[in-house]
C-alpha positions as CSV (number, residue, x, y, z in Angstrom):
1,X,3.7,44.5,-1.8
2,X,2.7,42.9,-5.0
3,X,3.0,39.4,-3.4
4,X,0.6,40.4,-0.6
5,X,-2.0,41.7,-3.1
6,X,-1.7,38.5,-5.0
7,X,-2.2,36.4,-1.8
8,X,-5.3,38.5,-0.9
9,X,-6.8,38.0,-4.3
10,X,-6.3,34.3,-4.1
11,X,-7.7,32.8,-0.9
12,X,-6.1,29.5,0.2
13,X,-5.2,28.1,-3.2
14,X,-4.2,24.8,-1.7
15,X,-5.6,23.5,1.6
16,X,-3.5,21.3,3.7
17,X,-5.8,18.4,3.2
18,X,-5.3,18.5,-0.6
19,X,-1.5,18.9,-0.7
20,X,0.0,16.1,-2.8
21,X,-3.3,15.4,-4.6
22,X,-4.0,16.0,-8.3
23,X,-7.3,16.1,-10.0
24,X,-7.4,15.0,-13.6
25,X,-10.3,14.6,-15.9
26,X,-10.4,11.5,-18.1
27,X,-12.8,10.4,-20.7
28,X,-13.9,6.8,-20.4
29,X,-15.8,4.7,-23.0
30,X,-19.4,4.3,-21.9
31,X,-19.3,0.6,-21.3
32,X,-16.1,0.9,-19.2
33,X,-17.7,3.8,-17.2
34,X,-20.8,1.7,-16.5
35,X,-18.7,-1.3,-15.5
36,X,-16.8,1.0,-13.1
37,X,-20.1,2.4,-11.6
38,X,-21.6,-1.1,-11.2
39,X,-18.4,-2.4,-9.6
40,X,-18.3,0.5,-7.1
41,X,-21.9,-0.1,-6.2
42,X,-21.4,-3.8,-5.7
43,X,-18.2,-3.4,-3.7
44,X,-19.5,-0.4,-1.8
45,X,-16.4,1.5,-2.6
46,X,-15.7,4.7,-4.6
47,X,-15.1,4.7,-8.3
48,X,-11.9,6.6,-7.6
49,X,-10.5,3.9,-5.3
50,X,-11.2,1.3,-8.1
51,X,-9.3,3.4,-10.6
52,X,-6.4,3.9,-8.1
53,X,-6.3,0.1,-7.7
54,X,-6.2,-0.4,-11.5
55,X,-3.4,2.2,-11.9
56,X,-1.6,0.6,-9.0
57,X,-1.8,-2.8,-10.6
58,X,-0.5,-1.3,-13.9
59,X,2.4,0.3,-11.9
60,X,3.2,-3.1,-10.4
61,X,3.4,-4.8,-13.8
62,X,5.4,-2.0,-15.4
63,X,7.2,-0.2,-12.6
64,X,9.8,1.6,-14.7
65,X,8.2,4.7,-16.1
66,X,10.7,5.0,-18.9
67,X,9.7,1.6,-20.3
68,X,7.0,2.2,-23.0
69,X,3.8,0.4,-23.1
70,X,2.0,-0.6,-26.3
71,X,-1.2,1.6,-26.2
72,X,-4.3,1.0,-28.3
73,X,-4.5,3.5,-31.1
74,X,-7.4,5.9,-30.7
75,X,-7.8,5.1,-27.0
76,X,-10.2,2.2,-27.3
77,X,-13.7,3.2,-28.3
78,X,-13.0,6.9,-28.3
79,X,-11.2,7.1,-31.7
80,X,-12.3,9.9,-33.9
81,X,-15.1,11.2,-31.8
82,X,-14.3,14.3,-29.7
83,X,-17.4,14.1,-27.5
84,X,-17.5,10.3,-27.2
85,X,-17.3,8.7,-23.8
86,X,-18.1,9.9,-20.3
87,X,-16.0,12.5,-18.5
88,X,-14.8,11.2,-15.1
89,X,-12.7,13.2,-12.6
90,X,-10.0,11.2,-10.8
91,X,-8.1,12.2,-7.7
92,X,-4.5,11.0,-7.8
93,X,-1.6,11.3,-5.4
94,X,1.2,13.3,-6.9
95,X,3.6,10.4,-7.2
96,X,1.0,8.3,-9.1
97,X,0.2,11.3,-11.4
98,X,3.9,11.8,-12.1
99,X,4.4,8.1,-12.9
100,X,1.4,8.2,-15.3
101,X,2.7,11.4,-16.9
102,X,6.1,9.9,-17.5
103,X,4.7,6.6,-18.7
104,X,2.4,8.3,-21.2
105,X,5.3,10.4,-22.5
106,X,7.6,7.4,-23.0
107,X,4.7,5.3,-24.5
108,X,3.9,8.2,-26.8
109,X,0.3,8.3,-25.7
110,X,-1.9,10.1,-23.2
111,X,-2.7,9.6,-19.5
112,X,-6.3,8.9,-20.6
113,X,-5.1,6.0,-22.7
114,X,-3.2,4.6,-19.7
115,X,-6.3,5.0,-17.5
116,X,-8.4,3.1,-20.0
117,X,-5.8,0.4,-20.3
118,X,-5.6,0.0,-16.5
119,X,-9.3,-0.2,-16.0
120,X,-9.6,-2.7,-19.0
121,X,-7.0,-4.9,-17.4
122,X,-8.8,-4.8,-14.0
123,X,-12.2,-5.6,-15.6
124,X,-10.7,-8.5,-17.6
125,X,-9.2,-10.0,-14.4
126,X,-12.5,-9.5,-12.6
127,X,-14.3,-11.4,-15.4
128,X,-11.8,-14.3,-15.1
129,X,-12.3,-14.6,-11.4
130,X,-16.1,-14.6,-11.5
């Protein structure tokens, strides 16, 4: 009885199209966010797909989640300022989210720091190519 009342009060908490997907909010430095926006515009792709590519590249270079990464203290340009940076919502597959979560734990940092690192590496490689 109690379960059916709970289900009625909560209509379709997860739709079939969103199973296996996590939404996280990260805070990117303004210059990095603008680079991401410009890159998405130029490539005619989504900002989310570029972030997924950056995280995928980070996963390739450091596949084992238990191996810590050296993360920048204060997560790049966001050190000390609570409202610094631009909020950005990222849609991640469950397995990518779990890898980021474990990697952040073993690296003694945050998922946000890993996202910033991944995007910074991607933008550095893009600068070398162009």
